C-alpha positions in Angstrom: -24.2 -95.6 91.6 -24.2 -91.7 91.9 -20.9 -90.2 90.9 -19.6 -87.4 93.3 -18.7 -84.0 92.2 -16.0 -83.4 89.3 -13.5 -80.3 89.5 -13.1 -78.2 86.2 -10.1 -76.1 85.9 -12.2 -73.3 84.6 -10.0 -71.1 83.9 -7.5 -73.1 81.6 -6.1 -73.6 78.5 -6.8 -71.4 75.3 -9.9 -70.2 75.6 -11.0 -70.5 79.4 -14.3 -69.9 80.8 -15.9 -69.3 77.0 -15.5 -73.4 76.2 -15.3 -74.6 79.7 -19.0 -72.9 80.8 -21.0 -74.3 78.1 -19.6 -77.4 77.9 -20.0 -78.1 81.8 -23.9 -76.9 80.8 -23.7 -79.7 78.5 -22.7 -82.3 80.8 -25.0 -81.3 83.5 -28.2 -81.5 81.1 -27.2 -85.2 80.0 -26.1 -86.4 83.7 -28.7 -85.5 86.2 -26.9 -86.9 88.8 -23.3 -85.2 88.3 -22.0 -82.4 90.2 -19.5 -79.8 88.7 -17.4 -77.9 90.6 -16.3 -74.6 88.9 -12.6 -73.5 89.9 -11.6 -70.0 89.0 -11.8 -66.4 89.4 -15.9 -66.3 91.2 -16.4 -62.7 89.7 -14.9 -63.9 86.5 -16.9 -67.0 86.2 -20.2 -65.4 87.1 -19.9 -62.7 85.0 -19.9 -65.1 82.0 -22.1 -68.0 83.4 -25.6 -67.7 82.3 -29.0 -68.7 83.8 -28.9 -71.9 84.4 -31.8 -75.0 85.9 -28.7 -76.7 87.1 -27.7 -74.1 89.6 -28.3 -76.5 92.2 -25.6 -78.9 90.8 -22.9 -76.5 89.5 -20.7 -74.7 92.4 -17.9 -71.9 92.2 -14.6 -72.1 94.0 -12.8 -69.3 94.2 -9.2 -69.6 92.7 -7.3 -66.1 92.2 -4.4 -67.5 89.9 -4.1 -69.1 86.6 -1.7 -71.3 85.2 -0.5 -70.0 81.9 0.2 -71.8 78.8 3.6 -70.9 78.7 4.2 -70.8 82.4 7.4 -73.2 83.8 6.7 -76.3 85.8 8.8 -74.4 88.4 6.1 -71.3 88.0 3.3 -73.6 88.4 4.7 -75.4 91.6 6.0 -72.8 93.5 4.8 -69.7 92.7 0.9 -70.3 91.7 -0.1 -72.4 94.5 -3.3 -70.6 94.3 -3.8 -71.4 90.8 -7.5 -73.1 89.3 -5.6 -75.8 88.6 -3.7 -76.4 91.9 -6.6 -76.0 93.7 -9.2 -77.9 91.5 -6.4 -81.2 92.4 -6.4 -80.1 96.0 -10.2 -80.7 96.0 -9.7 -84.3 94.6 -6.6 -84.7 97.1 -9.4 -83.9 99.6 -11.9 -85.9 98.9 -14.7 -83.3 97.9 -14.1 -84.2 93.9 -13.8 -87.6 92.2 -11.9 -86.5 89.1 -10.2 -83.0 88.0 -10.1 -81.7 84.4 -8.1 -79.0 83.0 -7.0 -77.8 79.5 -4.4 -76.2 81.0 -0.2 -76.4 80.4 0.3 -80.1 80.5 3.9 -80.3 81.8 2.6 -78.0 84.8 -0.6 -80.4 85.2 1.5 -83.1 85.1 4.0 -81.8 87.5 1.0 -80.3 89.8 -0.7 -83.6 90.2 2.2 -85.7 90.6 2.9 -83.4 93.8 -0.4 -83.2 95.1 -1.6 -86.5 94.6 1.6 -88.5 94.8 1.9 -92.3 92.6 0.0 -95.0 93.3 1.6 -98.4 94.9 3.8 -99.9 92.6 3.9 -97.2 90.1 7.2 -94.9 89.6 5.8 -92.9 86.7 2.4 -91.5 85.8 1.8 -91.7 82.1 -0.6 -89.9 79.7 -2.9 -92.2 78.1 -5.5 -91.5 75.3 -7.8 -92.6 72.6 -7.2 -93.0 69.0 -9.1 -93.8 66.1 -8.7 -96.8 64.3 -10.2 -98.1 60.7 -12.3 -100.8 62.9 -13.4 -98.9 65.9 -10.7 -97.1 68.3 -7.3 -97.8 70.7 -5.6 -96.6 73.0 -1.9 -95.4 73.3 0.5 -94.6 76.3 2.4 -92.9 76.8 1.9 -89.4 75.0 4.7 -87.1 76.5 4.8 -87.1 80.2 7.8 -89.3 80.2 10.4 -88.7 77.4 13.0 -91.3 78.2 11.9 -94.8 79.7 13.0 -97.7 81.0 11.9 -101.3 80.2 10.4 -101.0 83.8 8.6 -97.8 83.0 7.1 -99.8 79.9 5.5 -102.7 82.0 4.2 -100.1 84.1 2.6 -98.7 81.5 1.2 -101.7 80.4 -0.4 -102.5 83.2 -1.6 -99.5 83.9 -3.3 -99.0 80.3 -4.3 -102.8 80.2 -6.5 -102.0 83.8 -8.1 -99.3 82.5 -9.7 -100.5 79.2 -10.7 -103.4 81.4 -12.7 -101.4 83.7 -13.9 -98.4 82.2 -14.8 -100.6 78.3 -15.6 -103.8 79.8 -13.0 -105.9 78.2 -11.6 -108.3 80.6 -8.4 -109.2 78.6 -7.8 -106.4 76.5 -4.7 -107.0 73.6 -1.3 -105.1 74.2 1.6 -104.5 71.8 4.8 -102.7 71.8 5.7 -99.7 69.5 8.4 -100.5 67.4 10.2 -99.7 63.9 9.6 -103.4 63.2 7.7 -106.5 63.9 10.6 -108.8 64.0 12.4 -109.6 67.3 15.9 -108.1 66.1 14.3 -104.5 65.4 14.1 -102.2 68.3 16.6 -100.4 70.8 17.7 -102.4 73.7 15.0 -100.6 75.9 12.4 -101.9 73.4 13.7 -105.3 73.7 14.2 -105.6 77.2 10.3 -104.0 77.8 9.3 -106.9 75.2 10.4 -109.3 77.2 8.8 -108.5 80.5 5.9 -107.8 78.9 6.0 -111.3 77.8 6.9 -112.8 81.0 3.6 -110.8 82.9 0.6 -113.4 83.1 -2.0 -110.5 84.1 -1.0 -109.5 80.2 -2.5 -110.3 76.7 0.7 -109.3 75.1 0.8 -109.5 71.3 4.2 -108.5 70.5 5.4 -105.9 68.1 3.0 -102.9 66.1 4.7 -100.3 63.7 3.5 -96.9 63.4 1.2 -97.3 60.6 -0.4 -99.9 62.3 -1.6 -98.1 65.0 -4.5 -97.0 63.1 -5.3 -100.4 61.3 -5.2 -102.9 63.8 -8.0 -104.2 66.3 -5.1 -104.0 69.1 -6.4 -102.5 72.3 -3.5 -100.9 73.8 -0.1 -99.5 72.1 2.6 -99.0 74.2 5.5 -96.4 74.1 7.7 -93.8 75.8 6.4 -89.9 76.1 8.7 -89.1 73.1 7.9 -91.5 70.9 3.6 -91.2 71.3 4.0 -87.5 71.4 5.5 -87.6 67.6 3.1 -90.5 66.8 0.1 -88.6 68.0 0.7 -85.0 66.7 2.0 -86.6 63.3 -1.6 -88.6 63.0 -3.5 -85.4 63.6 -1.3 -83.6 61.3 -2.1 -85.9 58.9 -5.9 -86.0 59.4 -5.9 -81.7 59.2 -3.6 -82.2 55.5 -6.1 -84.8 54.2 -9.5 -82.3 55.1 -7.2 -79.8 53.4 -6.5 -81.5 50.5 -10.2 -82.8 50.1 -11.4 -79.3 50.2 -9.2 -77.6 47.8 -9.7 -80.9 45.0 -13.8 -79.8 45.4 -13.2 -76.1 44.8 -11.3 -76.9 42.0 -14.4 -75.7 39.4 -18.1 -76.5 39.6 -18.0 -80.3 38.5 -15.8 -80.8 41.6 -18.0 -79.0 43.6 -20.9 -80.7 42.3 -18.7 -84.5 43.1 -18.5 -83.3 46.5 -21.9 -82.5 47.4 -22.7 -85.9 46.2 -19.9 -86.9 48.6 -20.6 -84.5 51.5 -22.5 -87.6 53.3 -19.4 -89.8 53.3 -17.3 -87.0 54.1 -19.1 -85.7 57.0 -19.1 -89.3 58.5 -15.2 -89.5 57.6 -15.1 -85.5 59.6 -16.7 -87.6 62.5 -14.5 -90.8 62.8 -11.1 -88.9 62.8 -12.0 -85.8 64.3 -9.5 -85.1 67.2 -12.4 -83.7 69.5 -14.6 -86.8 69.6 -11.2 -88.2 71.5 -10.2 -85.3 73.7 -9.6 -86.2 77.2 -6.2 -87.9 77.7 -5.5 -89.6 81.4 -2.8 -89.3 83.4 -2.8 -92.6 85.2 -0.6 -93.8 87.9 -1.8 -90.9 90.2 -4.1 -91.6 93.4 -6.8 -89.5 91.7 -8.5 -89.1 88.6 -6.8 -86.5 86.2 -8.0 -85.9 82.8 -6.0 -83.8 80.2 -7.9 -81.9 77.4 -6.5 -80.2 74.6 -5.8 -76.3 75.0 -7.6 -75.1 72.1 -10.2 -77.5 72.7 -14.1 -76.0 71.9 -17.1 -76.9 73.5 -17.7 -80.1 72.2 -14.3 -81.6 72.8 -13.9 -80.2 76.3 -17.3 -81.9 77.1 -16.1 -85.3 75.9 -13.0 -84.7 78.5 -15.4 -84.5 81.1 -17.0 -87.5 80.6 -13.8 -89.3 80.2 -13.2 -88.3 84.0 -17.0 -89.5 84.6 -16.3 -92.4 83.5 -13.2 -93.2 85.3 -14.5 -91.6 88.8 -17.7 -93.9 88.7 -15.1 -96.8 88.4 -12.9 -95.5 90.8 -10.0 -95.9 88.6 -7.0 -95.3 91.0 -7.9 -97.8 93.1 -8.7 -100.8 90.4 -5.1 -100.1 89.2 -3.4 -100.5 92.4 -5.8 -103.2 93.5 -4.5 -105.1 89.9 -1.2 -104.3 90.1 1.2 -107.1 90.8 2.6 -106.9 94.5 6.2 -104.8 94.2 
């Protein structure tokens, strides 16, 4: 099945075209059936775009403005209607692109996407879901920051959307779902978490396994971890910080002296494998689920490899027509 075009917000993030253009060319090299639309200032993009054999599958769509990383949501919505972010999302709404990928301001991306694309039937709020590495393989966590305050019903909707996403994109017909809490006992947690747990237990379409604690996220075989956006964002950034801390400590220890350096050389193959397994770049690409279109958020500071993975996420979801699959499999409201 041929995938339609993917729209790239080519001016977004900390690095803009300098990172996004090489990632786009790598995607075109690997996926001969994919077309990409580079959305941004045409003159600037053409000046940075090298000669490529993929010119027939690479289109530039001009956009005058850019949503900066420190722009407020109101500025993005009201004052920058011709931004590369807004135009890329418009292409999805108009059916000219099957997905949008942006490394821009998360709050602005969510607000603009929700305003332009709207939410699917039965979903009150879109959520951000991303893949997180584990000792066994990986898991998915949502919400990661879109919704700071949630009701039990919102958490149920997150679980339903995440379960469908995993089922469709990873061919897992019955993914396991857990609710993030401060303990595994029934008495633990606030009232919202307890109410959400009761709703998840009652939902027959979910393979709900109960509570999971933060220290188990990277050590379990659970497919989906559900939480509100405040907790999820803190958990994600804490785990990323710990990964960087471990890397710095190891580097410091292996540079303490000649013997430490020799040990470091011997351990280099293992350290490289460890780096690959916990490197956030390998899992870059958070999906904004619950919208009537595929939108993928890349880290603002993503490098070429990381943005490449974000585009791959968009391709997978576009091929599966994920929004339609979610709406199709949600219980009737």
